[in-house]
C-alpha positions, 0 to 999 in steps of 0.5 A: 455790133458787140464789142469785145477787147482782147488782151494778149501781148502775142501777135499770133494768139490775138490774131487767132482770137480775133479771126475767131470771134469777127468769124461769129460776128462780133467786132474786136479791139486788141490791146497788148497791156494790162494798164491801158486794158483797165482804162479801156474797160472802164470807160468804154462799152465793150461786150466782152474781154478775153485776157492771157493770164500772163501780161507783161505788166500786170497780173491778171488775178488783179486785173479781173478782181479790180474790174469787178471791184469797180463794178464792171460786169462784162463777161471775161474769158482768161487764156492760159498756156499753162493751165492746171486746176489751181490757176484755173480756180484763182481765175474763177474766184477772180471773177472771170467767166470762163477759163481756158488752156492754149493751145486752143481749138477756135470754133469751141472758143467762139462757140463758149464766147457766144454761149456767154455773151447769150447767157449775158443778154437772157440776164438782161432780158430778164433783168429788164422783165422784173422792172417793165413788164409792158412795152409801148411805142408807137401805138404798140403794147407788148405785155411780157406777162400775158404774152400778147401784142395790141396796135392801137388797141387791136389785138395782133397775134404773133407767132413766138420768134415774132414775138421775141423779135418784137420784143427785143427791138423794143427794149432798144429803141432807138438803137442799131440792132445787129443781126448777130446780136438778133440771132444770138437773143431770139435764135439762140443761133451762130452769126450765119451771113448767109441766113434770110430768118431775120428778114423774113421775120420783120417782113411779117411782123411789118405785115401783121402790124398793117399799119404803114406809119407804125411798121416803118418804125421798124427800120432797116439800116443797111449793111448793119441791122435793124432800128426800132424807132420809139415815139420817144428815141432819137431821130438822128440816126434817120438818114442812115436808114430806110 
């Protein structure tokens, strides 16, 4: 599950932010000071940070610029209770990805956050594509340029969404991919706990692959999502899947 660090000294605001992001299928951690936030962002694997422009200890413009200067590329959203064009320009030029004025429409906020995460995922996929155009594992060969898939030499015809689903899994071997991530990257949709579209397409993939030993490499992880077991993936997580 993708994790967002919220840096907000006001408990009422941080509660709204956390609830909005959690309902969108994200995990949230809350910090109240800039100093602790910088340490966490440098050393931890967050997927996004949301900061209030007015923190009790550090200037947020400097925080954003410092984080970017250290090579941290995760998306950043800055919240501001005052809101004006000059502050917005300064925040964006410091390296933030979005600037929003409080009070917020929380549905709009979560929609903006998920849109930024989708863009980040697409950039990652594009970057990976320039490095690795052919993905292989467990007898499966996926050509990202020709948009073809073969299993042990036999061509398998997949629908576009099935192809993108398999591609996303093969780009993340040995890692549990959450349903929220899959919906955002493959279908560009907000997380919906009631949908079975992922299960249906995973079932179709397993059926079309057709080899029991290979199809079992797409594992269901209870209460989390799915995991693609590549030839070289660490098998330590096997006790959590079925």
